[in-house]
C-alpha beads as a LAMMPS data file, in Angstrom:
LAMMPS data file: protein, C-alpha beads

99 atoms
98 bonds

1 atom types
1 bond types

-500.0 500.0 xlo xhi
-500.0 500.0 ylo yhi
-500.0 500.0 zlo zhi

Masses

1 110.0

Atoms # bond

1 1 1 -156.513 -405.713 163.104
2 1 1 -152.797 -406.121 162.487
3 1 1 -149.588 -404.167 163.083
4 1 1 -146.491 -404.284 160.909
5 1 1 -142.989 -405.008 162.216
6 1 1 -139.789 -404.652 160.185
7 1 1 -137.137 -407.323 160.699
8 1 1 -133.993 -405.363 159.935
9 1 1 -131.620 -408.310 159.447
10 1 1 -133.342 -411.339 157.946
11 1 1 -130.174 -413.449 158.227
12 1 1 -131.456 -414.242 161.752
13 1 1 -135.138 -414.162 160.756
14 1 1 -136.364 -417.306 162.506
15 1 1 -134.695 -416.423 165.824
16 1 1 -136.124 -412.874 165.717
17 1 1 -139.590 -414.211 164.871
18 1 1 -139.382 -416.663 167.768
19 1 1 -138.476 -413.858 170.211
20 1 1 -141.173 -411.611 168.765
21 1 1 -143.737 -414.420 169.122
22 1 1 -142.852 -414.840 172.806
23 1 1 -143.277 -411.102 173.435
24 1 1 -146.530 -410.945 171.440
25 1 1 -148.026 -414.027 173.121
26 1 1 -148.036 -412.203 176.456
27 1 1 -150.512 -409.751 174.903
28 1 1 -152.641 -412.360 173.134
29 1 1 -151.070 -411.746 169.733
30 1 1 -148.986 -413.796 167.333
31 1 1 -146.657 -413.216 164.406
32 1 1 -147.803 -413.973 160.893
33 1 1 -144.678 -415.724 159.612
34 1 1 -143.601 -415.651 155.971
35 1 1 -144.294 -418.972 154.245
36 1 1 -140.651 -419.293 153.189
37 1 1 -138.972 -417.989 156.370
38 1 1 -136.147 -420.525 156.169
39 1 1 -135.500 -419.643 152.527
40 1 1 -135.528 -415.909 153.268
41 1 1 -133.052 -416.452 156.090
42 1 1 -130.813 -418.605 153.888
43 1 1 -130.789 -416.054 151.045
44 1 1 -130.022 -413.254 153.517
45 1 1 -127.070 -415.217 154.894
46 1 1 -125.833 -415.845 151.352
47 1 1 -126.098 -412.114 150.639
48 1 1 -123.987 -411.320 153.688
49 1 1 -121.218 -413.676 152.540
50 1 1 -120.992 -411.750 149.262
51 1 1 -120.909 -408.447 151.171
52 1 1 -124.394 -407.373 150.134
53 1 1 -127.007 -406.060 152.523
54 1 1 -130.096 -408.275 152.729
55 1 1 -133.408 -406.457 152.332
56 1 1 -135.470 -406.048 155.503
57 1 1 -138.540 -408.268 155.881
58 1 1 -141.942 -407.064 157.049
59 1 1 -144.130 -409.315 159.192
60 1 1 -147.470 -408.612 160.809
61 1 1 -148.697 -409.072 164.354
62 1 1 -152.262 -410.307 164.576
63 1 1 -154.681 -411.286 167.318
64 1 1 -154.328 -414.904 168.387
65 1 1 -157.804 -416.459 168.317
66 1 1 -156.731 -418.923 171.027
67 1 1 -155.732 -416.128 173.422
68 1 1 -157.844 -415.100 176.377
69 1 1 -158.339 -411.465 175.252
70 1 1 -157.795 -411.224 171.495
71 1 1 -159.763 -407.938 171.340
72 1 1 -156.824 -406.017 172.803
73 1 1 -155.780 -403.460 170.137
74 1 1 -152.519 -404.476 168.469
75 1 1 -149.767 -401.891 168.854
76 1 1 -146.298 -402.946 167.714
77 1 1 -144.659 -399.774 169.020
78 1 1 -146.071 -400.280 172.524
79 1 1 -145.152 -403.969 172.499
80 1 1 -141.561 -403.360 171.430
81 1 1 -141.102 -400.465 173.845
82 1 1 -142.117 -402.736 176.747
83 1 1 -140.399 -405.894 175.485
84 1 1 -137.628 -404.940 173.039
85 1 1 -136.720 -407.587 170.465
86 1 1 -133.334 -407.097 168.820
87 1 1 -133.756 -406.711 165.063
88 1 1 -137.498 -405.876 165.199
89 1 1 -138.692 -402.333 164.490
90 1 1 -142.342 -401.220 164.560
91 1 1 -143.424 -399.886 161.158
92 1 1 -146.653 -398.255 162.247
93 1 1 -148.556 -396.330 159.591
94 1 1 -145.335 -395.374 157.814
95 1 1 -145.271 -398.580 155.751
96 1 1 -141.569 -398.157 155.085
97 1 1 -140.991 -401.595 153.576
98 1 1 -143.207 -403.905 151.600
99 1 1 -146.661 -403.369 150.225

Bonds

1 1 1 2
2 1 2 3
3 1 3 4
4 1 4 5
5 1 5 6
6 1 6 7
7 1 7 8
8 1 8 9
9 1 9 10
10 1 10 11
11 1 11 12
12 1 12 13
13 1 13 14
14 1 14 15
15 1 15 16
16 1 16 17
17 1 17 18
18 1 18 19
19 1 19 20
20 1 20 21
21 1 21 22
22 1 22 23
23 1 23 24
24 1 24 25
25 1 25 26
26 1 26 27
27 1 27 28
28 1 28 29
29 1 29 30
30 1 30 31
31 1 31 32
32 1 32 33
33 1 33 34
34 1 34 35
35 1 35 36
36 1 36 37
37 1 37 38
38 1 38 39
39 1 39 40
40 1 40 41
41 1 41 42
42 1 42 43
43 1 43 44
44 1 44 45
45 1 45 46
46 1 46 47
47 1 47 48
48 1 48 49
49 1 49 50
50 1 50 51
51 1 51 52
52 1 52 53
53 1 53 54
54 1 54 55
55 1 55 56
56 1 56 57
57 1 57 58
58 1 58 59
59 1 59 60
60 1 60 61
61 1 61 62
62 1 62 63
63 1 63 64
64 1 64 65
65 1 65 66
66 1 66 67
67 1 67 68
68 1 68 69
69 1 69 70
70 1 70 71
71 1 71 72
72 1 72 73
73 1 73 74
74 1 74 75
75 1 75 76
76 1 76 77
77 1 77 78
78 1 78 79
79 1 79 80
80 1 80 81
81 1 81 82
82 1 82 83
83 1 83 84
84 1 84 85
85 1 85 86
86 1 86 87
87 1 87 88
88 1 88 89
89 1 89 90
90 1 90 91
91 1 91 92
92 1 92 93
93 1 93 94
94 1 94 95
95 1 95 96
96 1 96 97
97 1 97 98
98 1 98 99
């Protein structure tokens, strides 16, 4: 089971993913990071310098198999309401961005 999270400003993608990972680890979850996170962040920063808005990035929370209780249902909205992460928005079933 996974839950989707929208990263609203990918120009700080790696820092947001790090903070989201810390919050998710407390629940036995982890963030599935994009393969090219550094490239996405770099392109988003370049877009900002040319006064364009970078497109949001969608990542998924998943159960961490190394965690003590990975069977805990994954709920991005509950996680982010208890431990807000600036720049991270739960997508839920709306699937606002990405496929």
